[in-house]
N, C-alpha and C positions, 0 to 999 in steps of 0.2 A: 712487612719489613720488621725485622727484629730490632729491638731497642737495646743499646749497649750503654752502660754507665761507666765512666772512667773513675775509679775509686782511688787512684794514686799513681805516681810515677816513681817507682823504686822505693816506695814507702812501706812502713810496717803495715800489716794487714789488720787494721782496725776498720771493720767493714760497714759501719753505719754511723751517720749518714754520709753520702759521698759529698765531696767538695767540688765546686765549680768556679773557675776564674772567668769572670765576665769583664769585657773591655767596654767601658763607656767613653764615648767620644764627646769632646767639647771643642768649640772653635775659639781661636785666639787671633786677634788682628796683628799682623806683622807689617813693619814699615815697608813701603814700596819705593823703589828708586825714582818713581815718577810722582812722588808726593808733592813736589813743588808745582806740578802741573795740575794739582787737585784730582789726581787719579785715586779712586777709592782704594783703601788699604786692602791688601790681599788677605783672604781668610784661609788659614791653615788649620787642619784637623789634628788634634793631639789626643793620644790615648792615655787614659788614666785608669789602670787596672784596679779592680777591687775584688776581694775574696768574699764569696758568699757561700753559705751552707744550705744546700737544698733540703727542704723538708724540716727546717728548724734544727734544734740541737746545737746551736752555736755555743751554748754555755759549756758544752763538753770540751770545746777547743779553747775557751777563754783562758783557763789557767796556764795553758802552754804559751799562749800569746803574751801573757803578762809576766811570765817567769822565764821559761827556758829560752824562748826566742830572743829575749832582750839581754841575756847573759852572754859574755864573750865565750867563744869556743875554747875549751881547755883540752889540748891534745895530750897524749901520753908523753911524759917527760923525756923518755929516751927514744921510743919508736917514732913518735910524732915530731921529733925535732928536725927530721929530714924527710922530704916528700918521697925520695927514692927508697929510703929505708922503710918507710911506711907502706909503700906499694909492695915491696918484696916480702915484708913481714906478713901482710895480709894474704899474699899468694900462697905462702907455705904454712901458715898457722891456722887458717880457717878450715874447719872440717867440711867434708863433702858428704851430706846425708845420703844414706842408701835408699834409693827410690826405684821401685820396679814399675816400668812403663808398659803400656799396651799401645803399640803404634798403629795409627790409621793413616794411610796415604790417600790424599785427595787429588784427583785430576781436575785441573781448572778448565775454564771455558776455552782458553787459548792453548790447551794441551800441555800446560805446565804442571808441576807436581809440588805439593807441599806436604809436610808430615805433621800430624797431630799426635802428641804423646800424652795419653791419658794415664792416670794412676791405675795400675792393675788392680782389679777387684772392685773398683768403685761402681761399676755398672751393676754389681750384685749387692753391694753393701749399703748403698745410699738410695734414699727414696727419690722418685722422679721429680719432686718439687725442690730438691736441694739446689741452691743457687750454683750457677756455673761460673767459674773464673778462668778467663783466657789470659795466659801469660805471654807477653811479647818481649823476647830477649833483645839485648842491644846488638850492635854491629857484629856480624859473624857468630853471634851467640846462639845457644840452643838449650835443649833440656838437660844437658850434662853440666851446665855452668853452676857454680856454687851458689851465686846469689839467687838464681832461679829456684834451685831446690830448697833453699832455706825459706823463701816465701811460700813455696808450695806446701811445705810441711806445716807452716803456721796456719795457712788457710784450710788445709785438710783436717787439722785438729778441731777446727771450728765447724766441721761438717759440710764444707764446701766441696763441690766436684771441680777438680782442677785439670786443665788441659794446657799443654805448652804448644804454642804455634811456632814451628820451625819453618823459617822462610826457605825459598828455593836455594838449594845447595848448602843449607845450614843444618847442623845436627844430623849429619849423614843422610840428608834427604837428597834425592836424585835431581840432577839438572837435565831437563828434557827439552828446553827451548832456549834460543839465544837471548830471550828476555829474562833479565835478572830482577831482583828486588831492589827497591830504593825508597828514600824517604817520601817521595812524591807519588809512589804507586800504592794505591789502597785496594786494588782489585782483588788480590788474594785474601786480604783480611775480610773484605766484604763477603766473599764466598764462604769463608770459614765461619763467620758469624751466622750466615743463613743456614749453613750445615748444622751448626750446634743448635740453633733454634729449632730446626726441623727434628732433630734427634730428641730434644727435651723441650717441647713446645710450652709446657706449663711452668718452666723454671725461669727465674730472672737470670739474665746474662750480664756479667761484669768483665772488665778487662783491666790489666795493669801492664804498663810498658816501661822499659828502661831505655834511655839514650835513643838510638835510632828507632827502637820499637815504640817508644813514647811519641816520637815525631809522627810515625805512621798512624798511631792510634788517635792522636789529636787531629790530624788531617782528616781521618775518616769520620770522626765525630762532627767536624765542621761541615763535611759534605752531606751527612745524613740529617 
């Protein structure tokens, strides 16, 4: 079974060490409507999330926690004054990096089809031990989306081998079965991870997801 580390959800590609959110449970007594009959108080579990950094290195994140995260968000005076204007401005002003892909179509066990878009030439230019980064776009997203390509470029400059996972029917991938993708279905991602691990057995495999892609990734990590 290949091991996958989630290094972020739509975050900048600072690739070590990964962060993991763990949920610790504690019990708290709540009043029972039968309290006057001396019925024991009902115990309810409450989640208290805490952020931990795997493998140490928390001091790298401490300055951000103490400064940036505690400061109020200052949007651009004109563009950020209206959410609709901000969305339209981002859609037209953000550049679309030129990336050449090499597409690999995978037939799943239920006869479905997903498309993996690798950066063209990486199979020749990168050593086998280069870490592999799987990108999972958001709803209806694919390898042509701007946010996907920007993170791909950053990871590629760091020497990572990057592949975009296009779900069934996304990124011009074919739809061959009545079964589509969803936030609760991790079967395709499971097969993609195994395929990537078999192709590069000595490389560490990581993944980044946005929106729906992040939901699928987190659910998969919980299952494995």
